[in-house]
C-alpha positions in Angstrom: 0.0 0.0 0.0 1.2 3.5 -0.8 0.8 6.3 1.7 1.3 9.9 0.7 1.8 12.7 3.2 0.8 16.2 2.4 2.0 19.5 4.1 4.4 17.7 6.4 5.4 19.7 9.5 7.7 18.7 12.5 5.0 16.7 14.3 2.3 15.9 11.7 1.1 16.0 8.2 -1.7 18.2 7.1 -3.3 15.3 5.3 -2.4 11.6 4.7 -3.7 9.7 1.7 -3.9 6.0 1.9 -6.3 3.1 1.7 -8.6 5.0 -0.6 -9.1 7.8 2.0 -7.7 11.3 2.7 -7.3 11.8 6.5 -7.1 15.5 7.5 -5.2 16.6 10.6 -7.0 19.0 12.8 -6.8 22.4 11.0 -6.8 25.7 12.8 -6.9 29.2 11.5 -3.8 31.0 10.3 -5.2 34.2 11.7 -6.0 33.4 15.4 -7.2 37.0 15.9 -10.3 36.4 13.7 -13.7 35.7 15.2 -15.2 32.1 15.1 -16.8 32.8 11.7 -13.5 34.1 10.2 -11.5 31.3 11.7 -13.9 28.7 10.3 -13.7 30.3 6.8 -9.9 30.3 7.0 -9.9 26.6 8.1 -12.3 25.6 5.3 -10.0 27.4 2.8 -7.1 25.3 4.1 -9.2 22.1 3.8 -10.0 23.0 0.2 -6.3 23.4 -0.5 -5.3 20.1 1.2 -8.1 18.1 -0.6 -7.1 19.7 -3.9 -3.5 18.6 -3.3 -4.8 15.1 -2.6 -6.6 15.2 -5.9 -10.1 15.5 -4.5 -12.5 18.2 -3.1 -15.1 18.8 -0.4 -17.7 16.8 -2.2 -15.7 13.7 -1.3 -15.8 14.5 2.5 -17.4 11.6 4.3 -17.0 12.7 8.0 -16.1 16.0 9.7 -15.5 16.8 13.3 -15.7 20.4 14.4 -14.2 21.3 17.8 -15.2 24.7 19.3 -13.4 26.2 22.3 -16.8 27.7 23.2 -20.0 26.0 22.0 -21.7 29.4 22.0 -19.6 30.1 18.8 -21.7 27.4 16.9 -23.9 29.9 15.1 -20.9 31.8 13.9 -19.1 28.7 12.8 -22.3 27.5 11.0 -22.5 30.7 9.0 -19.1 30.0 7.5 -19.8 26.3 7.1 -23.2 26.9 5.4 -21.6 29.4 3.0 -18.9 26.8 2.1 -20.9 23.6 2.0 -22.0 22.0 -1.2 -25.6 21.2 -0.3 -25.7 18.1 -2.5 -22.7 16.6 -0.8 -23.1 17.0 3.0 -20.7 14.9 5.1 -21.6 13.4 8.4 -20.6 16.0 11.0 -20.1 16.2 14.7 -19.5 19.4 16.7 -18.1 19.3 20.2 -16.8 21.8 22.7 -13.2 21.2 24.0 -10.2 23.3 25.0 -7.8 23.9 22.1 -4.0 24.0 22.4 -3.8 27.8 21.8 -6.4 29.8 23.7 -6.6 32.2 20.7 -8.0 29.4 18.5 -11.8 29.2 18.5 -12.2 26.4 16.0 -10.4 23.2 14.9 -11.7 21.0 12.1 -10.7 17.5 11.0 -12.2 15.1 8.5 -12.0 12.1 6.2 -12.6 12.2 2.5 -12.6 9.6 -0.3 -9.3 9.7 -2.3 -9.3 9.7 -6.0 -9.0 6.3 -7.7 
């Protein structure tokens, strides 16, 4: 089996392609000063780029987990999500509240997509 790692950093890869799937690492905003809606939009842009590099796109997302530092940010996160989402290709999604590594981060998103054949 071939495994391809995308956007490798010191401790992780931004995405890993293998076994017919694209596994996304938890993505956080490049601009931690943005509000939850802005951070979400930034993260979704990063997800688009990682999926494109893997040879696929958001329509292939099967499952997404959204972590909010404060669950009260759910409406703001959902505004960015709804603007980005392809309504004909909604993934399964879970949203939870949990502390994030950097207190400035309001949102972290991970997911799994089908890889191109």
